[in-house]
Every structure is written in C-alpha cells, then in structure tokens.
C-alpha positions as protocol buffer text, in pm:
chain_id: "A"
residue {
  index: 1
  type: MET
  ca { x: 34 y: -6 z: -1 }
}
residue {
  index: 2
  type: ASP
  ca { x: 281 y: 221 z: 5 }
}
residue {
  index: 3
  type: TYR
  ca { x: 292 y: 283 z: -361 }
}
residue {
  index: 4
  type: VAL
  ca { x: -73 y: 415 z: -342 }
}
residue {
  index: 5
  type: SER
  ca { x: 29 y: 657 z: -80 }
}
residue {
  index: 6
  type: ALA
  ca { x: 321 y: 752 z: -288 }
}
residue {
  index: 7
  type: LEU
  ca { x: 141 y: 843 z: -605 }
}
residue {
  index: 8
  type: VAL
  ca { x: -169 y: 990 z: -482 }
}
residue {
  index: 9
  type: PRO
  ca { x: -10 y: 1350 z: -388 }
}
residue {
  index: 10
  type: PRO
  ca { x: 130 y: 1367 z: -788 }
}
residue {
  index: 11
  type: VAL
  ca { x: -183 y: 1240 z: -902 }
}
residue {
  index: 12
  type: VAL
  ca { x: -372 y: 1521 z: -694 }
}
residue {
  index: 13
  type: MET
  ca { x: -150 y: 1788 z: -808 }
}
residue {
  index: 14
  type: ALA
  ca { x: -172 y: 1717 z: -1186 }
}
residue {
  index: 15
  type: VAL
  ca { x: -542 y: 1691 z: -1149 }
}
residue {
  index: 16
  type: PHE
  ca { x: -576 y: 2039 z: -994 }
}
residue {
  index: 17
  type: PHE
  ca { x: -287 y: 2154 z: -1228 }
}
residue {
  index: 18
  type: ILE
  ca { x: -488 y: 2027 z: -1566 }
}
residue {
  index: 19
  type: GLY
  ca { x: -801 y: 2231 z: -1431 }
}
residue {
  index: 20
  type: LEU
  ca { x: -601 y: 2527 z: -1372 }
}
residue {
  index: 21
  type: ILE
  ca { x: -458 y: 2497 z: -1731 }
}
residue {
  index: 22
  type: ARG
  ca { x: -802 y: 2473 z: -1882 }
}
residue {
  index: 23
  type: VAL
  ca { x: -962 y: 2748 z: -1669 }
}
residue {
  index: 24
  type: ILE
  ca { x: -687 y: 2967 z: -1802 }
}
residue {
  index: 25
  type: VAL
  ca { x: -712 y: 2888 z: -2154 }
}
residue {
  index: 26
  type: LYS
  ca { x: -1139 y: 2910 z: -2119 }
}
residue {
  index: 27
  type: THR
  ca { x: -1059 y: 3261 z: -1955 }
}
residue {
  index: 28
  type: GLN
  ca { x: -869 y: 3384 z: -2284 }
}
residue {
  index: 29
  type: GLY
  ca { x: -1022 y: 3572 z: -2520 }
}
residue {
  index: 30
  type: GLY
  ca { x: -1421 y: 3635 z: -2483 }
}
residue {
  index: 31
  type: ALA
  ca { x: -1585 y: 3988 z: -2450 }
}
residue {
  index: 32
  type: ASN
  ca { x: -1287 y: 4170 z: -2311 }
}
residue {
  index: 33
  type: LYS
  ca { x: -1057 y: 4057 z: -2522 }
}
residue {
  index: 34
  type: ALA
  ca { x: -1014 y: 4391 z: -2714 }
}
residue {
  index: 35
  type: LYS
  ca { x: -1040 y: 4563 z: -2433 }
}
residue {
  index: 36
  type: GLU
  ca { x: -723 y: 4391 z: -2281 }
}
residue {
  index: 37
  type: ASP
  ca { x: -553 y: 4382 z: -2648 }
}
residue {
  index: 38
  type: ALA
  ca { x: -553 y: 4746 z: -2666 }
}
residue {
  index: 39
  type: ALA
  ca { x: -455 y: 4840 z: -2326 }
}
residue {
  index: 40
  type: VAL
  ca { x: -141 y: 4646 z: -2380 }
}
residue {
  index: 41
  type: ASP
  ca { x: -99 y: 4807 z: -2753 }
}
residue {
  index: 42
  type: ALA
  ca { x: -123 y: 5180 z: -2564 }
}
residue {
  index: 43
  type: ALA
  ca { x: 113 y: 5047 z: -2299 }
}
residue {
  index: 44
  type: LEU
  ca { x: 370 y: 4893 z: -2551 }
}
residue {
  index: 45
  type: ALA
  ca { x: 350 y: 5227 z: -2775 }
}
residue {
  index: 46
  type: ARG
  ca { x: 405 y: 5459 z: -2449 }
}
residue {
  index: 47
  type: VAL
  ca { x: 729 y: 5272 z: -2362 }
}
residue {
  index: 48
  type: GLU
  ca { x: 839 y: 5293 z: -2735 }
}
residue {
  index: 49
  type: GLY
  ca { x: 776 y: 5645 z: -2745 }
}
residue {
  index: 50
  type: ASP
  ca { x: 971 y: 5701 z: -2431 }
}
residue {
  index: 51
  type: ARG
  ca { x: 1214 y: 5503 z: -2579 }
}
residue {
  index: 52
  type: GLN
  ca { x: 1271 y: 5670 z: -2862 }
}
residue {
  index: 53
  type: ALA
  ca { x: 1223 y: 6022 z: -2681 }
}
residue {
  index: 54
  type: SER
  ca { x: 1532 y: 5911 z: -2463 }
}
residue {
  index: 55
  type: ALA
  ca { x: 1765 y: 5820 z: -2780 }
}
residue {
  index: 56
  type: SER
  ca { x: 1641 y: 6119 z: -2966 }
}
residue {
  index: 57
  type: ALA
  ca { x: 1767 y: 6343 z: -2680 }
}
residue {
  index: 58
  type: ARG
  ca { x: 2121 y: 6166 z: -2634 }
}
residue {
  index: 59
  type: THR
  ca { x: 2166 y: 6264 z: -2968 }
}
residue {
  index: 60
  type: GLU
  ca { x: 2096 y: 6579 z: -2936 }
}
residue {
  index: 61
  type: ALA
  ca { x: 2328 y: 6655 z: -2652 }
}
C-alpha cells in the first residue's frame, strides 16, 4: 500500500494543474479580449515612445 500513498499526491496535483490550465485557456479571449489587447498595445506604444524620446535626447546632447 506504500505505492498508493506515494502516487496519490502527484495524481492530485496533476488533476488540479490540468484544471488550472483549462480555466486559463477558457478565460482567454471573450468579451474583454479587445479591451485587454488595446491596453497592452497602448502600454507598448507608450514605452516605445519613451524609448525613442530618450534616444533622440541623447543624440541631441
């Protein structure tokens, strides 16, 4: 019976991990996908703009 007690924790963790992955995959997209994508695009554009502004400030100095 030692093998059963040795196998139970990994099996339980695997089941919970599979459930977590399924929840993550199912919550991707949906109604908020466009809003989330727009927020990420805006953040990336802001970072890129800051990077270009600091690069042009260095070349002018």
